[in-house]
N, C-alpha and C positions, 0 to 999 in steps of 0.2 A: 489443431487447437491454436488459437491466436491470443497473444497478449498485447494490450496497448496501454503505454504509459500516459495516464490522463494527467498526471502531475509528478514532478521529480524534484521538487523543492522541499526546503525544510519548513519548520512551522511558520516563519515569517515570509516564505516565498522569496522569489528574486524577479524584480529588485525589491529591496527591502526599504519600507517607507522612511522617508528623511535621510536615506543613505546616499552619499555622492561618490562613493568608490567607483573605479573604473568598470567593475563588472556589472554593477547595477545600472551604469549608464551605457552599457554595451547595446549596439543596435542589432547584434546577432540574435535571431529568435531562439537559437538554442540555448542562449542565456537567460531566457524568460522562464521561469519556473514557478507553476501552480503548486500548490500543497500537494504532497505525495498521495497517489492512488493509482490502482491498476485494474484495468478490465480484462477478464478472461473470458473468451468465447469458444465454444464449439459449434457444431452445426445446429444444436438444438437448445443449448444452455448458455445463458450469459451470467457471469458472476463479477461482483465488485469486491475489490480489497480495499476497505476503508471509505469513509464519506466525509471528506473534511469540509472547510468552508467554501471550497471552489467547486463542490459538487454540481450546482446547477450549470455553472459555466462549462465544466467538463462534459457533461451529459449532453449539453447543446452542441459543443463543438464537434464531439464525435458522432452526432445524430443517433444516440442510443433511444431506441423505441422500446425495448424490452428489457427487463432486469429480473432475474429469477430469484437472486439473494445476494445479501450484502454479508461479508465476512470481516469482522473487526479484529484488528490486531491488538488494539488495547483502547483505553478511555480518554486519551488526551484530546484536547480541543480541536487540533489540526487533523484528527481522524474521525471525529463523530459530529463535528459542527453542522454538517449539510443534511443530517437525516431528516430534518423538517420537509425536505423538497422531495421525499419519496411519495408525497401526496400525488404527484403527477402520474407516477406509475401505479398507485392505488385505483386513480380514476381510470386509467386505461385498461387495468387488468380486471377490475372490479373485486380485488381481493387484497388482504394485508400481504406485505412483503416481509419474507423471513430474514432475520436479523441473526447472524450465528456470533456468539461471543460467549467468554467465561462469565461465571456468575458476578464476578467483581464489576465487570464492564457492564452488565445489566443493571446493577445498582446505580451506576453513574448514569445510564440511560433514563432511568426512572426518575433520578433527580433533575437531570437537564431537561428532560421533555415530560414533566410532570402532568401537563394538560393532555397528553395522549394516553394516559392511563387514569385519568380522573374518573370517578364514578359518574359525574356529569360531564359529558364530553361536548364541547362546541362542534357544531357541524362543519365537516371538511378538514378536521385534524388529521394527521397521517396515521395510517393503519400499520402497525409493526407487530409481527409475531417473533416474540424473542426465543431463541433456539439455544440450548446450552451446549457449549464446547467444553470438552475434557481433553485428556492426552489421547483418547481413543480416535480410531478412524471414524468418519461419519460420511454420509452420502447426501448429496444434493442433486436431485433428479438423475440419479445414475451415475454421478460423478463422484469418485471416492476421493475424500480430502483427509490428509494425515496433518494433524496439528504438530508443531515442532516448538517445544518450550526453549525461549530465549530471554535474555535479561537486558533491560534498558536501565542502566546502573543497577539499582536494587528493585526495579519494578519488573515482575514477571509479565511478559508479553507473549503472544503466539505468532509464529510464522507458520506457513502453510506449505504443504508439498501436494501437487496433483500430477501424478505419473512422473514423466521425466523433468517436470518444472518445479521449482521451489522460490518462495518469496519471503524475505526476511527484512523488515524495516524497523527503525528505532530500537537498535540493539548495540551492545558492545561486548556482549559474552554469549558465547553458545557452548552448553556443557558437552561434555563428551558423549553422553547418551543421545543428545540431540544431533550431534554430528553423525552418529551411525544411522539416523534416519534420513541423512542427506546423501549417503553413500549411492553413487550411480546416477546422481541428478545431471542432466545434460543442460539445462538451460537454468541458470541461477541469478536470482535478483537479491542484491544486499545492499544495504544502506551505507553511504559513506559521506560524512558531514563535510569534512575538510582535511587538509593534509596534517595539520597539528592535531595532537592528541586531545580527546574530549571526554568529559566524565561520563557520559551516557550513550554515546554513538561511536561507531568504528570510525578511526581515521583512515587514510588511504593506506598507509603500510600495514595496518592490522588487518583491513579487508583483505589486500593482497595476499597476505600470510594465510588467511583462512581459505581463499580461493586456491592458492598452491596446494593446500592440504586436501582439498575436496576434489579438485581436478575435473570440474565441469568443462563441456565442450565450449560454452559461451557463458559469459557473465556480464550483467548489466548493472551498473552502479546508479542508486537513486538516493533519494532525500539529501540532496546536495545543496550546501549553502553558498552564499556570494563569496565567502572566504576560500573556497576551494580553487577559484580561479576561472579563467575563460575556458570554455567548453573546447574551443578549437586548439587551444594550448595544452590543456591536461590531457585531451584524447591522444596526443603525440607521445605522452610519456608512459601510456599504459602497455602492458605487455600483450602479446598475442591472444586473442580470444576474451578480452576484457574491454568493455566499451562503457563510455559514459552516456548513461541514457539522457533523452531529452523528451519534453512534453510532445505528445502525438506520435511517438515512434510506436511502430507495430513490428511484431516479431512473430513469425510462424514456427510452431514447435512441432516436430514430426516424432511420433512415439513409434 
């Protein structure tokens, strides 16, 4: 199994529009961050976690030619704004693409993309098959996926576990019952917005505390803002086994 970080930035990306800070002005490519999204690939199946406004650019950069399903963590714009571009995969596969999310997120998709579900549909609109996610394990083409409930301030969102890999973004609280679902994870991806505390995202110290508690072999930090600092400098501050992810990074996961 291979994961690829399509984007590792927060909702505004890095650089931020009109920002003149040193991180936004950095020439280091690892400081250039599209909105957070991740690709998971096995020999036969390709899954996408979230499809934000940079979806098209990310698919082209990584030369993705097949997409079996999209798993949505929640309905915020930086996680669903790219769904119109699934049209390209519809055209190639001649079928609708499966979109996995909880019912609340499906309501947001119906509102945001009303033309997709209209009785009179314009030719060429995206074809989406909405599949409901609950707390129960579900399967996508033979791959078992365990939803993990976490909280983005007061908004319930889903993280996902696939074998020895777990992915959590846009959260600042993991309930004890959800931590139990993360026991034994070897490769862990967790959101870390900045070093200072934030109302709805883990800050660096909070994430490191959770990582210490779960003890995965490797952890990659994502959903990073320009307030975190330079990739090269922050990387030196991290403990062994913890890495600051960057756009385009690929990691092999051996189960």
